Structure formats: structure tokens, C-alpha cells
BAFIDREN-986048 format. One record per residue (C-alpha): residue number from 1; residue in three letters; x, y, z. Coordinates in Angstrom, 1 decimal. Layout:
% BAFIDREN-986048
<seq->NUM | type->ALA | xx->X | yy->Y | zz->Z> $
...
//
This chain:
% BAFIDREN-986048
<seq->1 | type->MET | xx->-12.3 | yy->-8.0 | zz->10.1> $
<seq->2 | type->GLN | xx->-12.4 | yy->-5.2 | zz->7.2> $
<seq->3 | type->LYS | xx->-9.9 | yy->-4.5 | zz->4.4> $
<seq->4 | type->ARG | xx->-9.6 | yy->-1.4 | zz->2.6> $
<seq->5 | type->ARG | xx->-7.2 | yy->-1.5 | zz->-0.8> $
<seq->6 | type->SER | xx->-5.8 | yy->1.6 | zz->-2.2> $
<seq->7 | type->PRO | xx->-7.0 | yy->2.0 | zz->-6.0> $
<seq->8 | type->TRP | xx->-3.3 | yy->1.9 | zz->-6.6> $
<seq->9 | type->ALA | xx->-4.0 | yy->-1.6 | zz->-6.7> $
<seq->10 | type->VAL | xx->-5.2 | yy->-2.1 | zz->-9.3> $
<seq->11 | type->VAL | xx->-2.7 | yy->0.0 | zz->-11.3> $
<seq->12 | type->TYR | xx->0.6 | yy->-2.2 | zz->-10.1> $
<seq->13 | type->PHE | xx->-1.0 | yy->-5.4 | zz->-10.8> $
<seq->14 | type->LEU | xx->-2.3 | yy->-4.1 | zz->-14.7> $
<seq->15 | type->ILE | xx->2.2 | yy->-2.7 | zz->-15.0> $
<seq->16 | type->GLY | xx->2.7 | yy->-6.3 | zz->-13.6> $
<seq->17 | type->ILE | xx->0.6 | yy->-8.1 | zz->-16.7> $
<seq->18 | type->VAL | xx->2.0 | yy->-5.8 | zz->-19.0> $
<seq->19 | type->CYS | xx->5.5 | yy->-6.6 | zz->-17.6> $
<seq->20 | type->ALA | xx->4.6 | yy->-10.5 | zz->-17.8> $
<seq->21 | type->LEU | xx->3.3 | yy->-10.2 | zz->-21.5> $
<seq->22 | type->VAL | xx->6.3 | yy->-8.4 | zz->-22.5> $
<seq->23 | type->ALA | xx->8.5 | yy->-11.2 | zz->-20.8> $
<seq->24 | type->VAL | xx->6.6 | yy->-13.7 | zz->-22.7> $
<seq->25 | type->SER | xx->6.6 | yy->-12.6 | zz->-25.8> $
<seq->26 | type->THR | xx->10.1 | yy->-11.4 | zz->-26.0> $
<seq->27 | type->ALA | xx->11.0 | yy->-15.4 | zz->-24.7> $
<seq->28 | type->ALA | xx->9.0 | yy->-16.9 | zz->-27.4> $
<seq->29 | type->PHE | xx->11.1 | yy->-15.4 | zz->-30.0> $
<seq->30 | type->ALA | xx->14.5 | yy->-15.5 | zz->-27.9> $
<seq->31 | type->ASN | xx->17.8 | yy->-17.1 | zz->-29.9> $
<seq->32 | type->ARG | xx->20.6 | yy->-15.4 | zz->-28.5> $
<seq->33 | type->VAL | xx->21.5 | yy->-15.3 | zz->-24.6> $
<seq->34 | type->ASP | xx->21.0 | yy->-11.4 | zz->-25.2> $
<seq->35 | type->ASP | xx->17.5 | yy->-12.0 | zz->-25.5> $
<seq->36 | type->LEU | xx->17.4 | yy->-12.8 | zz->-21.6> $
<seq->37 | type->ILE | xx->18.2 | yy->-9.7 | zz->-20.4> $
<seq->38 | type->PRO | xx->14.8 | yy->-8.2 | zz->-21.6> $
<seq->39 | type->ILE | xx->13.5 | yy->-11.2 | zz->-20.2> $
<seq->40 | type->VAL | xx->14.9 | yy->-10.9 | zz->-16.7> $
<seq->41 | type->LEU | xx->14.0 | yy->-7.0 | zz->-16.3> $
<seq->42 | type->THR | xx->10.4 | yy->-7.7 | zz->-17.5> $
<seq->43 | type->GLY | xx->9.6 | yy->-11.0 | zz->-16.0> $
<seq->44 | type->VAL | xx->10.5 | yy->-10.2 | zz->-12.4> $
<seq->45 | type->PRO | xx->8.7 | yy->-7.1 | zz->-11.9> $
<seq->46 | type->ALA | xx->6.2 | yy->-9.1 | zz->-13.7> $
<seq->47 | type->LEU | xx->6.2 | yy->-11.4 | zz->-10.9> $
<seq->48 | type->PHE | xx->6.2 | yy->-9.3 | zz->-8.2> $
<seq->49 | type->LEU | xx->4.0 | yy->-7.0 | zz->-9.2> $
<seq->50 | type->THR | xx->1.3 | yy->-9.5 | zz->-9.6> $
<seq->51 | type->VAL | xx->1.7 | yy->-11.6 | zz->-6.7> $
<seq->52 | type->ARG | xx->1.5 | yy->-8.8 | zz->-4.3> $
<seq->53 | type->ALA | xx->-0.3 | yy->-6.2 | zz->-5.5> $
<seq->54 | type->PRO | xx->-4.2 | yy->-8.1 | zz->-4.8> $
<seq->55 | type->MET | xx->-2.3 | yy->-8.3 | zz->-1.1> $
<seq->56 | type->TYR | xx->-1.8 | yy->-4.3 | zz->-0.8> $
<seq->57 | type->GLY | xx->-4.0 | yy->-3.1 | zz->1.8> $
<seq->58 | type->VAL | xx->-5.0 | yy->-2.5 | zz->5.5> $
<seq->59 | type->SER | xx->-7.0 | yy->-5.3 | zz->7.4> $
<seq->60 | type->PHE | xx->-8.4 | yy->-4.3 | zz->10.7> $
<seq->61 | type->GLY | xx->-10.3 | yy->-5.3 | zz->13.4> $
<seq->62 | type->PRO | xx->-11.2 | yy->-6.3 | zz->16.7> $
<seq->63 | type->LYS | xx->-7.5 | yy->-7.7 | zz->17.4> $
<seq->64 | type->GLY | xx->-5.5 | yy->-5.5 | zz->15.6> $
<seq->65 | type->LEU | xx->-4.4 | yy->-4.0 | zz->12.2> $
<seq->66 | type->LYS | xx->-2.2 | yy->-5.6 | zz->9.3> $
<seq->67 | type->TYR | xx->-0.9 | yy->-3.1 | zz->6.3> $
<seq->68 | type->SER | xx->0.6 | yy->-4.9 | zz->3.5> $
<seq->69 | type->GLY | xx->3.1 | yy->-2.8 | zz->1.5> $
<seq->70 | type->LEU | xx->5.0 | yy->-2.6 | zz->-1.8> $
<seq->71 | type->LEU | xx->7.7 | yy->-4.5 | zz->-0.3> $
<seq->72 | type->ARG | xx->7.1 | yy->-5.7 | zz->3.7> $
<seq->73 | type->ALA | xx->3.9 | yy->-6.3 | zz->5.7> $
<seq->74 | type->ARG | xx->3.9 | yy->-5.4 | zz->9.5> $
<seq->75 | type->SER | xx->0.8 | yy->-5.8 | zz->12.0> $
<seq->76 | type->TYR | xx->0.2 | yy->-4.3 | zz->15.6> $
<seq->77 | type->GLU | xx->-2.1 | yy->-4.8 | zz->17.9> $
<seq->78 | type->TRP | xx->-4.3 | yy->-1.9 | zz->19.2> $
<seq->79 | type->SER | xx->-2.2 | yy->-1.9 | zz->22.5> $
<seq->80 | type->GLU | xx->0.6 | yy->-0.6 | zz->20.4> $
<seq->81 | type->ILE | xx->-1.7 | yy->2.1 | zz->19.1> $
<seq->82 | type->GLU | xx->-2.0 | yy->5.7 | zz->20.7> $
<seq->83 | type->ARG | xx->-3.7 | yy->6.8 | zz->17.7> $
<seq->84 | type->VAL | xx->-4.1 | yy->7.0 | zz->14.1> $
<seq->85 | type->GLU | xx->-3.9 | yy->10.2 | zz->12.5> $
<seq->86 | type->CYS | xx->-3.9 | yy->11.8 | zz->8.8> $
<seq->87 | type->ALA | xx->-0.1 | yy->12.8 | zz->7.7> $
<seq->88 | type->THR | xx->0.8 | yy->15.7 | zz->5.0> $
<seq->89 | type->LEU | xx->3.7 | yy->14.8 | zz->2.6> $
<seq->90 | type->PRO | xx->4.0 | yy->18.2 | zz->0.7> $
<seq->91 | type->GLY | xx->5.5 | yy->17.7 | zz->-2.9> $
<seq->92 | type->THR | xx->6.2 | yy->20.2 | zz->-6.0> $
<seq->93 | type->LEU | xx->2.9 | yy->19.9 | zz->-7.7> $
<seq->94 | type->LEU | xx->1.0 | yy->17.4 | zz->-5.4> $
<seq->95 | type->SER | xx->1.1 | yy->16.9 | zz->-1.6> $
<seq->96 | type->SER | xx->0.1 | yy->13.4 | zz->-0.2> $
<seq->97 | type->ASP | xx->-2.0 | yy->12.9 | zz->2.4> $
<seq->98 | type->LEU | xx->-1.7 | yy->9.1 | zz->4.4> $
<seq->99 | type->PRO | xx->-2.6 | yy->7.4 | zz->7.4> $
<seq->100 | type->ALA | xx->0.1 | yy->7.4 | zz->10.2> $
<seq->101 | type->LEU | xx->-0.1 | yy->5.1 | zz->13.2> $
<seq->102 | type->VAL | xx->1.4 | yy->6.9 | zz->16.1> $
<seq->103 | type->LEU | xx->3.0 | yy->4.3 | zz->18.8> $
<seq->104 | type->VAL | xx->3.1 | yy->3.9 | zz->22.2> $
<seq->105 | type->GLY | xx->6.7 | yy->4.9 | zz->22.4> $
<seq->106 | type->GLY | xx->6.4 | yy->7.6 | zz->20.7> $
<seq->107 | type->LYS | xx->7.4 | yy->6.4 | zz->17.0> $
<seq->108 | type->SER | xx->5.0 | yy->6.9 | zz->14.0> $
<seq->109 | type->ASP | xx->4.4 | yy->4.3 | zz->11.3> $
<seq->110 | type->GLN | xx->3.1 | yy->5.9 | zz->7.9> $
<seq->111 | type->LEU | xx->1.2 | yy->3.4 | zz->5.6> $
<seq->112 | type->PRO | xx->2.3 | yy->4.8 | zz->2.4> $
<seq->113 | type->MET | xx->0.4 | yy->2.2 | zz->-0.2> $
<seq->114 | type->LEU | xx->-3.3 | yy->4.0 | zz->1.0> $
<seq->115 | type->ALA | xx->-2.0 | yy->7.5 | zz->0.4> $
<seq->116 | type->GLY | xx->-4.4 | yy->9.9 | zz->-1.7> $
<seq->117 | type->TYR | xx->-3.1 | yy->12.9 | zz->-3.4> $
<seq->118 | type->GLY | xx->-4.3 | yy->16.5 | zz->-4.2> $
<seq->119 | type->SER | xx->-3.9 | yy->20.1 | zz->-4.4> $
<seq->120 | type->GLY | xx->-2.4 | yy->20.4 | zz->-0.2> $
<seq->121 | type->SER | xx->-5.5 | yy->22.8 | zz->0.6> $
<seq->122 | type->THR | xx->-7.2 | yy->20.5 | zz->1.9> $
<seq->123 | type->VAL | xx->-7.5 | yy->16.5 | zz->2.9> $
<seq->124 | type->ASN | xx->-8.3 | yy->13.6 | zz->0.8> $
<seq->125 | type->ARG | xx->-11.5 | yy->12.5 | zz->1.2> $
<seq->126 | type->ARG | xx->-10.9 | yy->8.9 | zz->1.1> $
<seq->127 | type->VAL | xx->-7.5 | yy->9.1 | zz->3.4> $
<seq->128 | type->GLU | xx->-9.8 | yy->10.6 | zz->6.1> $
<seq->129 | type->ALA | xx->-12.4 | yy->8.2 | zz->5.9> $
<seq->130 | type->LEU | xx->-10.1 | yy->5.8 | zz->6.1> $
<seq->131 | type->VAL | xx->-8.5 | yy->7.5 | zz->9.1> $
<seq->132 | type->ALA | xx->-11.8 | yy->7.9 | zz->10.5> $
<seq->133 | type->ASP | xx->-12.7 | yy->4.1 | zz->9.9> $
<seq->134 | type->ILE | xx->-9.4 | yy->2.6 | zz->11.7> $
<seq->135 | type->GLU | xx->-9.8 | yy->5.1 | zz->14.8> $
<seq->136 | type->LYS | xx->-13.3 | yy->4.2 | zz->15.8> $
<seq->137 | type->VAL | xx->-12.4 | yy->0.8 | zz->15.7> $
<seq->138 | type->ARG | xx->-9.1 | yy->1.5 | zz->17.7> $
<seq->139 | type->ALA | xx->-11.3 | yy->3.5 | zz->20.5> $
<seq->140 | type->ALA | xx->-13.7 | yy->0.5 | zz->20.2> $
<seq->141 | type->ALA | xx->-11.0 | yy->-2.0 | zz->21.2> $
<seq->142 | type->HIS | xx->-9.3 | yy->-0.3 | zz->23.7> $
<seq->143 | type->GLU | xx->-13.1 | yy->0.5 | zz->25.7> $
<seq->144 | type->ALA | xx->-13.9 | yy->-3.1 | zz->25.4> $
//
């Protein structure tokens, strides 16, 4: 089973740590009920980001693929996936390249936590390599 993580997972984890430090330092000197507001506003994201960030990414192997994103995780068996392709979402300044699973029913499931960004003229090499690796494992599973 191969696991690939987004480089952004580290950034999300560090943001969670900073939020936790702010919540703890605010709680240490809290002496009024009003101090609970910033504790909750920074403590909840701190808990969410520091717990979820290490799980972000995609795992794939002979049986199928499991994606863990920001809010939810989903998994597919290879029989449910027709092909894996690189989707490009245009933006104002930068475009976003991300892996997309084309499912047997014709639906598409994009994996935004694994996106790479660029100017739009070329595909992000990291995303392109990830799509090629996933497609290779998918093709090998279909042949077996």
C-alpha cells in the first residue's frame, strides 16, 4: 500500500499548533467569561487541524484507493474507478491541477487536498507523477 501526502498537510498542522498555543495562552490568563470566545475560536480549529492534518493524503494498493481530505475520507475499489486523470481548475492568478477519479457511472471525484498550483501553461509535475502512479496501480489491478 502506497501513501502520498500533500505538502500542505505540514502547513495545516503548523497552523493548528499556532492556534493551540493561542488558545492555551489565552486560557492561562483568562479571568472573565468573555475570554472563552477566543479560546473556543482558536481551540476548535487547533484540535481539528492537529488531529486531521497527519491523515491527509491518498493511499492506494492492489485492492483500491482511500482518500482522506480536510472534512471527510472516502475509499473506492479499483472496479469502481474507470480511470485516473489530471484535472485543471482555472483561477484568477494561478490554476490548480489535481487528481480526478473518473468513476464507472460517469461521475468524477476530484481529490483537492492533493492539488498542485501553477501558471496554467504546464501541468504540475508532482500531480502528474501522482496521477501516473495511481493509474499504473489501477491498471495492474485490472489485469490481475
